[in-house]
C-alpha positions, 0 to 999 in steps of 0.5 A: 061916844059910848054908849051910842057907839062902841069901839069898832063901830063904823059911822057914815057921815054926810059931807056938810057942804051947805047943810045946816048943822043942828043940836043933836047931830053927830059930827066928825071933827078935826081936833082943834089943838091936835089937827091930825086927830079926828073926833066923833062927837055930838053937837050940844050947843051952837053959839055965834056960829061955833059948835060945842061938841061933846061925847055921849059918855055920862062920865065927864072925864071919859071924853075929850071934847068942848069941855076941854078945848071950847067950841069949834068952828064950822071949818073943823067939822068934816061931816055929820050924821043925823038920826034917820038920815037916808041920803047917800053918804060919802065919808066913813070913819074909820076909813077902811082903806 
């Protein structure tokens, strides 16, 4: 997600529950091909209840995202972050545990 996020940055995510996800939201998602890997990406497109997620890096080869594996289902998204979000957050990535 460079340049928006840098190595070592912590991001607080809101659980999605019944929230409406929007284009521009930053999400914590499970990698669809490697379930033990978590991705922090931005929703760039929503098509038929599936989410095209991509990194902010302008180099298209620098990011593993929906360009590589296609859109993801909502159940792959674990949390979201919206600009200006002020509610209490519950998920932090990376975990400090």
